[in-house]
Each structure stands twice: as structure tokens, then as C-alpha cells.
C-alpha positions, 0 to 999 in steps of 0.5 A: 370301737368302730363308728359304723357297720355296713349292711346291704339292703339285700340283707332283708330279702335274703332267703337265709335271713327270711328263714330266721325268726325275729330275734335271730334277724335282729341279733344278726343285724346287731352283730353287723353294726354293734360297737364291739365288731371290727373290720375282720368280723371276728371279735369277743362278745359276751352275752352280757354285752349284747344283753346290755346293748339290746336290753334283752335278757341273757337267756334271750341273747343266748338262745339267739346265738344258738339259732344263728350258729345252727343256721350257719351264720356264725361260729361262736366259742361258748367258753371264750365268747369269741364270734366269727361271722363266717361270710363277713369278709365276702361282703366287707372286703378291704378297699386298698392294700393299706387297709389290708395292712391295717387288717394284718396288724389287727389279725396279729393282735387277736387272742381268739381261740385256735378254731376261731382264728383258723376259720378267719384265716381261711376266710382271708385266703378265700375272700381277700386279695390285699391281706398280707400273705406273710402274716398268713404264712407266719400263722400257718408255720406257728400252727403247723405242729398242732395240725391246724393250718388255716388252709386245711381247717375243716368243720365236722359234726361228731360221727355216729359211725366210722366213716372213711377218711376224706381225700385230701384237697389239692393244694392251692397255688401260692401266687396269692393269698386269695383262694378261688371259690370252688364250684362245689362250695355251698353258695348263699343267697344275696348278701346276708353273710351266711354259710350253709353248714347243713351237711356237716352240722347235726341241725335236726338233733337237739342233743348236739350242741352247735358249738360242740359240733365245730371240731378240728378234723385234720385231713391228710393234707393237714398232717402231711409234712410239706415236701422240701425243695430239692437240695442244690447240686452246687455250693451256696454262694449266700445263705438266706435265713428262714422262718424257724431258724432254718436257712436256704442257700442261693447257688451261682446258677440261680444268681446267673439266671437273675443277672440275665433277667435283671441286667440293671441290678447288681444281684450280689449286692442286692442278695447281701441286702436281702440277707441283712434285712432277714437278719434284722427282721426275724419275725418277717422271714420267709418260708422255704417255699416262699424265699425264691419268690421274695428274692425275685420280687426284690430284684424286680423292684430294683430293676424297675428303679432304672439303675445301671448295674456296675461291673460284676464284682468278684463272687462272694466266697462261701464263708468269706468274711465281711473284711475280705469282701471289703478289702477286695472291693477297695482293691478293685476301686483303687485299681480303676482309679490309680491303675493296676500297680496300686495297693490297698492299705488296710489301715486306710480302709479302717480309717486309721490313716 
């Protein structure tokens, strides 16, 4: 239970809020400050909870929710009572990366329906630059089979007549979790947290249930299988485990590029460390598109530490065992200490001698 909720003073002068009736305004303010809310603006709120807190009848609460859905203030699942305040994160952004990490843990624990959680994920991409990208990538990977990744979810009303399929939206850059706002996005007045859904929800038709109108409409971008990265033209030196039990091979050419870009880093050693990290953290593995960025960021951090790279070791052979690599490293170390004639005793390596 949170201690407080933040409301901007411009809430009361917003044109969209002024368009609400009195009950809708009070209910909207309650949603921003109620004890059931959280930092994501996505939470479960049955009618009985709001009725008890506000001392309203359940019929009055239900009517207020219907009005807010119709005016585009929120999405609500009538069956599960989950609520998403659609523009909440635009005016309640995370203060720093640590708060973003806490929000990521909260996102993982939400048991909201697929539509609600996809709307929330889309808002996180659009409005938050400190939310962990890996969590949204994992969510997209888990929901790709149902054609409902967070970046491609759309809301549409039931169609009375057949319409041509919409053109797929251009895929955003993967450099950041945040989505730049398009010039064509309906802009809302002031800070009320509203979104204009007039063009996609049948507001004037009393026979159309507002929540029923919020349905998944997978576009071509949602069902299209992402293009795989080109296969390497040379054998892989080391293999990185990916999401979904897949693997990605790092070639000698890529290693040479990193060695030139980060001269203070033992690239082979760090790649081996990355592989072990991925094996030990299966839920945090990267996608095929994100693995090179992951490796590059890792090496950049090691370079910033200012360490001096030792002599370049013998490249690991594809399929070479850990024992062979350990013996080779011991031989090189002994040669540097005792000279070229020294040999390596396997029992000493194993600690028996």
C-alpha cells in the first residue's frame, strides 16, 4: 500500500477533465491517489474496493468507470477488475535508474491480463528511459507466439464493414526502451493523464461496450517473424546462450574488432566470463538482436576500469575443453617463469603434487 499519490494542479483545468461529469472527476482523482495504486499506474481495483473507500454504491462506481473508459482516461478489464491509467507514466516518470529497477521487479510480479500488461509495456517504452530494457525484451519474447508483443499492440473497435489492413508501423530503434512520440499521436491537454481514443472506440454507440471494444488487432508487424541475423562466414570461437535455448556464435573477426576497440581488455577472457554469466542467469539471457550490444557494453565497462590487457592468449578452439585451455594457460605461464624448456605436470595443475 502506497503512502501518497501525486496530482498536478493543472489536473483541475485540463479540458479533458472539465469534460467529465462530477462523478467521473472524483473517480479519476481517486484512481491517482487511492491506496491500491502503484508506481506503474496498473493495478487491480474491484468495484467493491472503490465503493467502500468512497462510500458510493457499486452501481455508481461502475457507471463512473464506464464513463472514464469511454473518455479514454483508462483501460479496465471488467472480468478481472485490472485497471491501466493510460497516460499515468507520462506524468509520473521514475526519478532514477534504481527506481526503474524497482519498477521492473513490480512489472514481473503483475498478474494482469495480456491486454492490460501489453498496454503498460507500450507506455513504458514510450515514456520511461530508466526502465530495464531486458525486462521488456523478455516480455516480448514470451508473448511473441500469441502475436501480442508490447511494441505492436493496438486498440480498435469492432468493425461494421471490412476495412483494408493497416500498414505496418516502422520498427523503432533498439538503442533505448523509450519510444519517441510521433507527431501523429493524439496529444492531451495539461497533465490529466488522458488519451484520446475517439477515432478508435465507438463512443457514440450505446450498444458498444467500452471494454469490449478494446481488442487485440495484430498488425503485419506483430505477426511478422523478425529477420534472423546473417550466418557467420567463419567458424565461431565461442558460443553465447540466448533466450529460448538458442545460441549465437562469436567469430574471430568480431573478436579482432573488439580487441582493436578496447586495447585494455582481454577480450577472450571477458567473452568466457560473459558465457558463464549467461549460463548462470538463464532468465536474463539476451535475444539474437541484443547479444552483440550486450557484449559491447560489457567490454566497454571493462575498458573503463583502466586495466592493462596481458599478452593475447592462444585463441580458444571451437569445442576445446576447459582442461585443454587450462593446461595451455599453465604452459604459457611456466614458460614465462622458467624458460622454454619447462614442462607442465598435469598432477600439479590438479593440485595432487
